[in-house]
N, C-alpha and C positions, 0 to 999 in steps of 0.2 A: 260795351266797355265798363259799364257800371250798373248797379241795381239801385233804383230810386225808391224812396219811401215817401209817404204822403207828407210827413211833418218832420223829417229829420234828414241828416246828411247822407251822402251816397257811400257805397262800399266799392272800393276800386279793385282792379285785377291784382294789384300788388298785395292787397290784404288777402285775397283768395289764395295766392301762392304760399301764404304762411301755412295753409293746411296741407300742402303737397311738398314733402321734403326731397323729392327725387332730383330737384335742381341743385341741391346742396352737395358738397363734397366733404369727405372726412378731413378733419382738421387736427388729428392727433394720431400718434403711432398706435396707441391702445385701441382706438376705434378701427384703424386699418387692420390690426391683428385680429380683432373680434370678427370683422367682416371676412377676413381671409379664412378664419376657422369655420365660419358658417358656410362659405363657398366650398371649402374642402369637404365639410360634412355633407353638403348637398350632392357633391360629386360621388362621394362614397355611397350615399343612399341610392343614387341612380344605378351605380354599378352593382350594389348588393341586390337590387331588384332584378337586375339582368342575369344573376347567377343561375336561377332555375331554368331560364330560357337557354342559356349557354350550355347547361348540363344536358338539356333535352336535345340540343344540336351538337353534342360533343364530337361525333364522328365528322361533322362538317368542318369544325374549327380546330381539330386536333393538330394539324400541321402548323396553323398560325399561332396557337397558344403555346406550343412547346411541351416537352415531357413533364417539366416540373409543375406547371400550372394544371396540366391535364391530370396528373396524379393527385394533386390537391383537390381538384374538382370531383374526381371519383371518390376520394375519401369523404368529401363533404356530402356527396349523394348517398354514400353508405350510411353516414351518421343520420342524415335526414330520414332514410328509410327505417333505420332502427328506432328513431324517435316516433315516427308514425305508427310502427308496429306496437311499440310500448304503450302509446296513447290509446290505440284501439284495444289492446288487451286489458288495460287498466279500466276501461269503460265496461267491459264484459265480465271481468273477474270479480270475486268477492273482495271484502275489505280486510281479510286476514293478513294479506301481504302488502297492504297499502303503504306502510312505512318503507318497506324495501323498494317498492316501485318508485316512491317519491325520491328516495336517494338516487336510484338509477336515472330518473328524469333530471335531477339536479346535475349529476355527472355528465349526462349527454348534453344538457344545455350549455355547460361550460365548454365541452369539447366542440360543440357547434359554433359557439362564439369565437373560440380560438381558430377554428377552421375558416370562418368568414374573414377574420382579421388576416390570416395568412394569404387567402385568395386575393383579398383587396390589396394587400401589400405587393404581391407579385404582379397584379394587373396595373397598379399605379406606377410601378417601376418601369412600365412600358407605355408611355403616353400615346404613341401612335396606335398601339393595339386598343387602348381605351377609346380613342376617337373612332376607330373602325367599328368597334362593337356598338358604340352609341349611334352610329349612322345606320345600323341595321334596323329593319322594320320589325321591332319587337312589340309584343302585345303584353303589357303589364297587367297584373291582377288589379281588380278594383280597389282592394284594400291598400295595396302598395301605392297606387296612383293617388288615393285619397290622403295617405300619409305624406307623400311627397308634396302634394298641394298644400297640406296643412303646414308642413315645415317651410315651404316657400312663403306662406302668409306670415309664419312666425319670423322668418328672416326679414321680410319687409317691415314687420312691426318693430323688430330690433333695430333695423336701419333707421326707421323714423325716430325711435327713442334716442339712439346714439347721436343722430345729427340734429337733435333738438335740444338746445340749451335750456336751463331752468327759466331764464328770462323769456325766451321764445315760448316755452310751455305756458307761462303765466299769460303772455300776450295772446296765445292761441285760445286759452280758456276764456279770457276776457272778450276775445273776438267772437267766440261761440255764444257767449252770453248776450253780446250786442246783437248778434244775428237772431237769437231766440226772441229777444225783446222786439226787434224790428218785425219778425214774422208775426208776433202777437198783434202788434199795432197794424200790420198789413191786413191781418184777418179781420180785425175790427173795422178797418176802413172798407174792406171788400164787402162785409155784411151791410154797412151803411149804403155803399154804392149799389148793392143788389136791391135794397129797398127802393132807392131812388130810381133804379132801372125799371123795376116793376111799375112804379107810378108813371114813369115816362112811357113805358110800353102801353099802358092803358090809355094815356093821353094820345099816343101815336095811333092806336087803333081807331080812336074816335076821329082823329084828323084824317086817317086813311078812308074811313067810311064816307067822310065828307068829300074827299077828293076823288072817290070812285066815279062820281058823275062827271067831274072834270076830265077824268081819264077817258071816259067814253067819247067825249067830244074830241079829245086829243087823238084817239085811235082813228077816228074818221079822217082827221087831217093827216095822220101818219100814213094811211093807205095811199093818199094822194102823193105824199112825199116818197113812198116806196117806189111808185111807178117812175117818178123822176130819177130816183137813185139807181134803179135797174139800168137805165140807159147810160148813166155816168159810170156805173160799175162795169158794164160791157166794154165801154171805151177804155177804162183803166185796165181791164183784164187784157185787152188786146195789146196795149202798150207794155204791160208787164211781161207778157209772153215774149214779145220782141226783145225786151231788155234781158230776159232770162236766157234766151238763145245766145245773145252776145256774151253774157257773163259765162255761160257754159263753155263757149269756145276759148275764152281767156283762161278759164279754170283748167281746161284740158292742156293748154300750152304750159301753164305753170306746173301741172302734174308731171308732164314729160321732163321739164327741167329738174324738178325735185327727184324724179326717178333716177336721172343721170347722177345727181348729187349723192343719192343713196348708194348707188353702185360704187361710186368713187370712194365714199366713206367706208363701204364694206371692204374694199380692197385694202384701204389703210388699216382698218381694224384687223384684218387677217395678218398683215405684215407685223403689226404691233403684238398680236397674240403669239406669233412665232418668235419674235424677239424676246418677249417676256418669258416664254417657255424656256428658251435657251438660258436666260439669266436665272430663272428659277432652278433649272438643272444644275447650273454652276454653284448656286447658293446651297442646294441640297448636298452636293458633293463636299463643299466646304464645311457644312454642318456635320456630315458624317465624319470627316477628318478631325474636326474639333472634338466631337464626342469620343472618337477613338483616343485622341491625345489625353482627354480628361480621364478616361478609364485607365490609361497607362499611368498617368500621374497618380491616380488614386491607388492603383496596385503598388506603385513604387513607394507611396506614402505609407501604405499598410506594411510593406516589407521593412522600410526604415524604422517605423514605429515598433514593429516586432523585435528588430535588432536592439533598438534603444531600450525596449522593455526588458529584454534578456540581460542587457548590460546593466540596467538599473537594478534588476533583481540580484545580479552578482555583486554589484557595489553595495546594495542594501544588506546582503548576507555578510559581506566582509565588514561592513559598518557595524552590524549586530555583533559579530564575533569580537571586533576591536572594542566595542562598547562594553561587552561582558568582561573582556580582559582589563579594560580601563577601570571598571567597577571593582574588580578583584585587586588590582594594583592600588586603587584608592583606599580600599579597606586595609591592605597591608601598610600603605603609607601612613594611614591614620594610627594603626597600632604602633608602627615604628616611631611615629612622632610622639605618641604618648610615652613610649619607653625612653625616647631621647629626652623628653621633658623631665621624666622622673630621674634619669641619670644626671641631667644638668642640675636638677634641684639637689640631688645627693652631693654632686661636686661642689655646688655653692655652699651647702651646709658644711661639707668637709673643709672647704677653703676658709669659711668663717671660723671654724674650730681651729684650723692651723694658724690663722691670723691672730686669733685670741690667745692661742698657746705662745706664739711668737711675742705678742705684746706682754704676756705674763713673764715669759723668759727674759725679755728685755728689761722689764721692771725689776725682776729678781736680780738680774745681772747688775743693773744700775745700783740696786740696793746693796748687793754684795760688794760691789766696787767701793761704794761709799763706806760700808762697814770696814772693809779691808783698809781703805785709806785712813779711816778714823783709828783703826787698831794700830796701823803702822805709826801714825802720828803719836798715838798714846805710847807705843813702845819706844819711839825715839825720844819722846819727852821724858819717859821714865828712865831711859838709859842716861840721857844727859843730866837728869836730876840726881841720879845715883853717883854720877861722876862728880858733880858739884859737891855733893856731900862728902865724898872721899877726899877731895881737895881741901875742903874745910877741915876735915878731921886731921889731915896731915899737917896743915898749918897750925892748928892748935897744939899738936904734939911737939912741933919744933919750938914753939914759944915756951912750952912747959919745960923742955930740956934746958933751955937757956936760963 
């Protein structure tokens, strides 16, 4: 349960579990996503390593793979053969066309990558086919096996790093330092104990030498005891054989009962297997029905989205035309608005001029009226003044006649 040191506290099993993150679980969506990506990559690596074996047995799996996957695999095999031929010819030929071969190699490499991606996409679209291919007894190449093993180690390393928080990492480092210190102290203690052990062994050898004589005497007495023991052993053996026979009979009876129980449980197992197979068949049918419904819904969704896309394109085209027309009308409106503003300004100026002219006319009219009134008053006054003069002249004439 714990590791003890000579002069310090113990290390418990809970502390040792800090070094093993397998008992932890992901605590964030990002960690689960990273682990999912690593699992999917591992599955793709395993399938990509099976592609050469599947190509070699293409006649055997042609009906299971289907025409599309078979055509892609044949195309991949063709590209692989071209790559091998080009690599072989590049090793034997001179360096005059090295640049051209390098370009061909780059192009073939890109085509091979695309071919592998297409094959993996088609295989992953059929999970049952992937499971069937994985269950086949394939023999992977040593390099592929080593790469998959290295990627598995990398995945475990990433899992450990993702599931270990910074605080746990510091605790782990401190724990390792404590273990190193304890190992050092244990080594020193073991060295001291080995020295003590050597001294004790020498002392023990001396004591053994002294006790040899005593042992010789004891051997003599032991021979006598052996004779007495043989008699008691013979008696014990006889009683043991008798008890063994009784237990054998009891054991045979228990075995018969257990055999009957086994047969009964075997019958129950067979009935449960038949029942479970029937339920499994029903579930498989239900699964196929659900998958068919999902495919139908996906096709319907694609059709609806195509119609919506066409409708959207029509609306967008109409919107573009109306937007262009709106831009043209806006420009015309801006020009008309400028002309209207100019006309309004001219009207305002003309109105101000007319108002000014009216004001001047009213002032002139008022002035003329005043002048006319003054002139009429002047004429009236002159008229009456002349009349008064005439009356005065007539009165003077009459007085003179008298």
